[in-house]
C-alpha positions in Angstrom: -23.2 4.0 63.3 -26.3 6.1 63.3 -24.4 9.2 62.4 -22.7 7.4 59.6 -26.1 6.2 58.4 -27.4 9.7 58.3 -24.3 11.0 56.4 -24.8 8.2 53.9 -28.4 9.1 53.5 -27.4 12.7 52.9 -24.8 11.6 50.4 -27.4 9.5 48.5 -29.9 12.4 48.4 -27.2 14.7 47.0 -26.6 12.2 44.1 -30.3 11.9 43.4 -30.7 15.7 43.4 -27.7 16.0 41.0 -29.3 13.5 38.7 -32.7 15.3 38.6 -31.0 18.6 38.1 -29.4 17.4 34.8 -32.6 15.9 33.4 -33.8 19.2 32.0 -31.0 19.1 29.5 -32.6 16.2 27.7 -35.9 18.1 27.5 -34.2 21.2 26.3 -32.2 19.4 23.6 -35.4 17.7 22.3 -37.2 21.0 22.1 -34.3 22.6 20.2 -34.2 19.7 17.8 -38.0 20.0 17.2 -37.7 23.7 16.6 -34.9 23.2 14.2 -37.0 20.7 12.2 -39.9 23.0 12.2 -37.9 25.9 10.8 -36.3 23.7 8.2 -39.8 22.5 7.0 -41.1 26.1 7.0 -38.1 27.2 5.0 -38.5 24.4 2.5 -42.2 25.2 2.1 -41.5 28.9 1.5 -38.8 28.3 -1.1 -40.0 28.6 -4.7 -38.4 26.3 -7.4 -37.7 28.8 -10.2 -37.7 26.0 -12.9 -41.0 24.6 -11.8 -42.4 28.2 -11.5 -41.4 28.8 -15.2 -43.0 25.5 -16.2 -46.2 26.4 -14.5 -46.2 29.9 -16.1 -45.8 28.4 -19.6 -48.5 25.7 -19.0 -51.0 28.4 -17.8 -50.0 30.6 -20.8 -50.9 27.8 -23.2 -54.1 26.9 -21.4 -55.3 30.5 -21.3 -54.3 31.4 -24.9 -51.2 33.4 -24.0 -52.2 34.7 -20.6 -49.6 34.2 -17.8 -51.8 35.2 -14.9 -51.8 32.9 -11.8 -54.4 32.9 -9.0 -52.7 32.9 -5.6 -53.9 32.8 -2.1 -51.1 35.0 -0.6 -47.5 35.9 -1.1 -46.3 32.3 -1.0 -48.9 31.2 -3.5 -50.7 28.9 -1.0 -54.5 28.6 -1.0 -56.3 31.3 0.9 -58.1 29.8 3.9 -59.1 33.0 5.6 -62.3 33.4 3.7 -61.0 36.6 1.9 -61.0 36.8 -1.9 -57.8 35.4 -3.4 -54.9 37.7 -4.3 -54.1 37.9 -8.0 -50.6 37.9 -9.4 -49.5 38.7 -12.9 -46.7 36.1 -13.5 -45.3 38.1 -16.4 -44.9 41.2 -14.3 -43.5 39.1 -11.4 -41.0 37.5 -13.7 -39.9 40.8 -15.1 -41.1 39.9 -18.6 -42.3 42.3 -21.2 -45.5 42.2 -23.2 -49.0 43.6 -23.3 -50.9 44.3 -20.2 -52.9 41.2 -19.1 -55.8 41.5 -16.7 -55.6 39.3 -13.7 -58.0 36.4 -13.3 -60.1 35.3 -10.4 -60.6 31.6 -9.8 -64.0 31.6 -11.6 -62.5 33.5 -14.5 -59.6 31.1 -14.7 -62.0 28.2 -14.8 -63.9 29.9 -17.6 -60.7 30.6 -19.5 -59.8 26.9 -19.4 -63.3 25.9 -20.5 -63.1 28.4 -23.4 -59.6 27.0 -24.4 -61.0 23.5 -24.4 -64.0 24.6 -26.6 -61.6 26.4 -28.9 -59.5 23.2 -29.2 -62.6 21.1 -29.9 -63.7 23.5 -32.5 -60.3 23.5 -34.2 -60.3 19.7 -34.2 -63.8 19.6 -35.7 -62.6 21.9 -38.5 -59.7 19.6 -39.2 -62.0 16.6 -39.2 -64.3 18.4 -41.7 -61.3 19.1 -43.9 -60.3 15.4 -43.7 -63.8 14.3 -44.6 -63.8 16.5 -47.6 -60.6 14.9 -48.8 -61.9 11.4 -48.2 -65.2 12.3 -50.0 -63.1 13.4 -53.0 -61.4 10.0 -53.1 -64.8 8.3 -52.9 -66.1 10.4 -55.8 -63.2 9.3 -58.0 -63.8 5.7 -57.2 -67.6 6.0 -57.9 -67.0 7.5 -61.3 -65.0 4.4 -62.4 -67.4 2.0 -60.7 -70.3 3.6 -62.6 -68.5 3.2 -65.9 -68.1 -0.5 -65.1 -71.7 -0.9 -63.8 -70.4 -2.1 -60.4 -71.7 0.6 -58.0 -74.0 -2.0 -56.4 -71.0 -4.1 -55.4 -69.4 -1.4 -53.3 -70.5 0.7 -50.3 -68.7 3.7 -48.8 -68.7 4.9 -45.2 -66.5 7.1 -43.0 -65.7 6.1 -39.5 -62.9 6.9 -37.0 -60.4 5.0 -39.1 -61.0 6.8 -42.3 -62.7 6.0 -45.6 -64.1 2.4 -45.6 -64.6 0.8 -49.0 -66.8 -2.2 -48.5 -66.8 -4.8 -51.3 -69.6 -7.3 -51.2 -68.0 -10.7 -51.9 -71.1 -12.8 -52.6 -70.8 -14.3 -56.1 -69.0 -11.1 -57.3 -65.5 -11.0 -55.9 -65.0 -14.6 -54.5 -66.8 -17.8 -54.9 -68.0 -19.9 -52.0 -65.3 -21.4 -49.8 -62.7 -19.7 -52.1 -60.1 -16.9 -51.9 -59.6 -16.8 -55.7 -60.6 -13.5 -57.2 -63.3 -13.8 -59.8 -63.2 -11.7 -63.0 -65.8 -9.3 -61.7 -64.0 -9.0 -58.4 -60.9 -7.9 -60.3 -63.0 -5.3 -62.2 -64.1 -3.8 -58.8 -60.5 -3.6 -57.7 -59.4 -2.1 -61.0 -62.0 0.7 -60.4 -60.8 1.7 -57.0 -57.1 1.0 -57.5 -56.2 4.2 -59.4 -57.3 6.4 -56.4 -55.5 4.2 -53.9 -52.3 4.3 -55.9 -52.0 8.1 -55.8 -52.6 8.3 -52.1 -49.9 8.4 -49.4 -52.3 6.9 -46.8 -51.8 3.4 -45.3 -54.4 0.8 -46.4 -55.9 -1.8 -44.1 -57.6 -4.7 -45.9 -59.9 -6.8 -43.8 -61.7 -10.0 -44.8 -65.1 -10.9 -43.2 -67.5 -13.9 -43.4 -71.1 -14.2 -42.5 -72.5 -16.0 -39.5 -73.7 -19.1 -41.2 -72.0 -22.3 -39.8 -71.1 -23.7 -43.2 -68.2 -26.1 -43.0 -65.3 -25.1 -45.2 -63.4 -27.7 -47.3 -60.4 -25.7 -48.4 -59.8 -23.9 -45.1 -59.9 -25.2 -41.5 -62.3 -22.4 -40.5 -63.7 -19.0 -41.5 -60.7 -17.4 -39.9 -58.3 -18.7 -42.5 -60.9 -18.1 -45.3 -61.4 -14.4 -44.4 -57.6 -13.9 -44.0 -56.9 -15.6 -47.3 -59.4 -13.3 -49.1 -57.9 -10.2 -47.6 -54.4 -11.4 -48.6 -55.7 -12.0 -52.2 -56.9 -8.4 -52.4 -53.5 -7.2 -51.1 -51.6 -9.3 -53.6 -53.8 -8.0 -56.5 -53.2 -4.3 -55.5 -49.5 -5.0 -55.0 -49.4 -6.3 -58.6 -51.1 -3.0 -59.7 -48.3 -1.0 -58.1 -49.6 -0.1 -54.6 -46.5 -0.3 -52.4 -46.4 -3.3 -50.0 -45.3 -1.1 -47.1 -48.6 0.8 -47.3 -50.8 -2.3 -46.9 -51.8 -4.7 -44.2 -54.2 -7.7 -44.4 -56.3 -9.1 -41.6 -59.1 -11.7 -41.2 -62.0 -11.2 -38.8 -64.2 -14.2 -39.7 -67.8 -13.3 -38.5 -66.7 -11.2 -35.4 -67.5 -7.8 -36.9 -70.9 -8.1 -38.7 -72.5 -5.1 -40.3 -76.0 -6.5 -39.8 -77.3 -8.7 -36.9 -78.1 -12.3 -37.7 -81.8 -11.6 -37.6 -81.5 -9.2 -40.5 -82.0 -10.9 -44.0 -79.2 -8.8 -45.4 -76.7 -10.3 -42.9 -76.1 -13.4 -45.1 -74.9 -11.4 -48.1 -73.7 -8.1 -46.7 -71.6 -9.5 -43.8 -69.6 -11.5 -46.3 -67.3 -8.8 -47.5 -63.8 -7.4 -47.9 -63.1 -3.9 -46.6 -60.4 -1.6 -47.9 -59.9 1.1 -45.4 -58.0 4.3 -46.4 -56.6 5.2 -43.0 -56.6 8.8 -42.0 -53.3 10.3 -41.0 -54.8 12.8 -38.6 -54.2 12.7 -34.8 -56.4 10.5 -32.7 -58.5 13.4 -31.3 -59.3 14.5 -34.9 -60.0 11.0 -36.2 -62.5 10.5 -33.4 -64.6 13.4 -34.9 -64.6 12.0 -38.4 -68.0 10.3 -38.1 -69.5 13.5 -36.6 -68.1 15.6 -39.5 -69.3 13.1 -42.0 -72.8 13.1 -40.6 -72.9 16.9 -40.9 -72.0 16.7 -44.5 
């Protein structure tokens, strides 16, 4: 019995030894798997997408005014973390393209080139804004000549903002009566003076009605919102009858939400009560934003 027990014990030890002997396969397979994943990741990081590379080259060429030089931190294009100066690669040469020799750029030079490009673009936009202001001023001059002949220059003000040329028509006892959206004879004369210039333009026109801040109850309209909108619509209808295309005009009422003068100013009662005919600029937004600056310089 004792001998059998010892043999059984030896047999059990052999099974345990066999089990421990095979355990290294699990560790080995895990290590092989991790190494494979590591090499796949390294390979993916080192592979250059040719399409994205060309897109980057074209973007840099536009930003640097035609230069296609890229700052790189090594052969793979990754940032240099060794503390050494970054390598410099000419993308046009690397891509096998032809063209004039382009000096390589350091990181500081690249940043300066981008800043110069931005300044050049701003300068170009300012020139476009100045040209647009000159065009709008010519329209203003034509309107003023007819207004002077009719003796109505005091009824109209001209300004240029980011929208375009703003023709402000004071409505107090000239264009409309109190609590009324019916055009008075003198109001029609004002529109007759500005209409010829508007008719020959391709620009879109925005007509806005405004009231002052006085809380005067209206009888013909529920509130100043309806009154201001009705006045803007009356101007649009009159210009439409004069031949201005309907597709070029919009009407809007703003009540007293956009005053020219604060309520404390004595002029607020008369000057905030107005109709604005805005000759909208057809320039891009970044050029329109510079219109007030260009107008101030003139």
